[in-house]
N, C-alpha and C positions, 0 to 999 in steps of 0.2 A: 720471179716463182708465182705462179698463176694462184694456187689455194692463201695464198699471203693478199693477193690482191683480190680476192672472194670476199675472203674471210673482213678485208679493212671495207670493203664496201658498207656493211652495215653501218662505220660511221660515217659515213657519205647519206647514207638514208637519214638514220638518226641527225645529221646536220638538217638536212633538207624538210624533216618534220619540225626542229625548233625553228627553222626563218620561217616555215608556214603558219605556225603559230604564232611569232613574231608579228609578221606581216597582217595577218587577220586579226590582229591585236591593235587599236588606234595607234600607229607607228608615234602621234605625238606623247604619248605615255608609254614607250617605252624605256624613257631614260628615269621613270618614276619610280621608287621602292615605297610601295606599298605598307606589307609588313614583313619583307625579306629584307636580309643585308644587303642582297643586290638587285638592281633592274634588272629587265629583260636583255638589255645592250648588255648590261654588265656582266649577265650570265652567258650571253652567246660569247664575250670577249674573252671570260674566263675559258669556253670549252676552246676556243681558237688558239688561245696561247698554251693550253697544255698539249695540244695535238702538236704545236709548233716548235714549243721547247723539247716534247719527246725527242722530235724529229732530229733536232739541233744538236742532240746530246749523242744522238747515234750517230749519227755523220761525224762529229767532233771525234767520238772514241774511236770510230773506224779509220776514219784519215789518222791517227795516230797510232793506230795498229795496235789499241788497247782491248781492245773484243778477242781475250782469247780463253776465260775462264767458263766451264761448263754449270750448267744448271744444275745444282746440288740437288739433294732431296728437302732439306731445311730451306731452301726459296721456294720450292713447291708446295710446302707446306704452307708458307708465310705466303705466299700466293692465293692460296687455294681461302687462306683465311680472309685476305682481304675481298677477293671475290664476294663471298658470303657478307661482311659488310658494308659491301655497297649497295647490297639487297637490301640495308634497312632503312630507316628513316634518320640515323644516326647522322650527326654532321663532323664534318671532319675539317682542320685545321689545316690551310691549303698551304704547301710549301711557300718560303720568300719568293722565288723564281716565277711563281704562277699567283700571286696573292694579290698583288698590285691592280688594279681595274681603272681605268680614266672614269671620272664622275661622268664627262659629257664622249659621247663619238658618234662619227656618221654611218648611219645606219648600211648606207652601201656600199662606203668602204671596208668595213668589216665583213661584209659579205664575199667584196670582191678579195680581200686578203686570206681570208676563210679558204675560200673554193681554189688560190695559186697557192695556197701552202698544203692541200687536202691532194691537189695535182703531184705536187713535189712530192709528198708522201709516197702514191702510186707509183710513180715513175722510182722511186727508192726502192720501193719493194717488188717490182717487177723486175730491177735486176739486184737483188739481194743475194749475196752468193748463198748458194748451197751447203759451204763446208758451215758458215756459220748458224746453221738451223738451230742447236741446242748449246747456243751459246748462249752468254749473257750478255746483253744486249743494251739494258738500260736498269738504272738504279732507281727503283721505288722508294720512295722516304718512307714508307712503314711497312712494304711487303720486302725490299731489300731487290736482290740482280734477278731480272727475270728475260726471258727468250723473247725472240722476235715473236710469236705466236702468242706467249703470255702480252707484251706490250700490246699487242692490236687488241686482246680482248681485254685489257684493262682500259683503254681508250674506248672501246663501245661500254664496258660496265660502268667507267665513270660518267658517259653521257646518259646512258638508261638510270642512272642513280639521280643526276642531275633535270631527269624528266619530269618529276614530281614536282619539281620546285617550277619550273616552266609552266606547269597546267596550273598551279597556284598563282601564277603573277599573270596569267592570261585571264 
């Protein structure tokens, strides 16, 4: 579905921006935690890990044939609330699946892994079944069930939310 791929491109653009910021910073200090909970590399890993985990969840549920529920009005309201919250400076506790970040990591490996994951996500979206368009494909820990469009928007909003953190770190 071209619309999904087009929308997802914004996530790829944000990744490029983040990586450019990290590269422009002194790479040797990308593992230092100045006043933040995470270092630059840990922030990048978190964003990569969220995208990878979301895709893994959707693929798993799709393979098991468990993507059958329509996104209801309650889910739409909850999602809208999440979108508003992500535009604030509030901090959220990351779900267990994505809260653990390694203390050290190889920057180039992280960049390559993230690119491979985004390519896989793009391929998945390219072949996304049209009949699943209004179906809940991902369960967000705070907002509940999201459609594929909302899931992509969440990935983008989440990265935008962390953009302020990246600006502080560099």
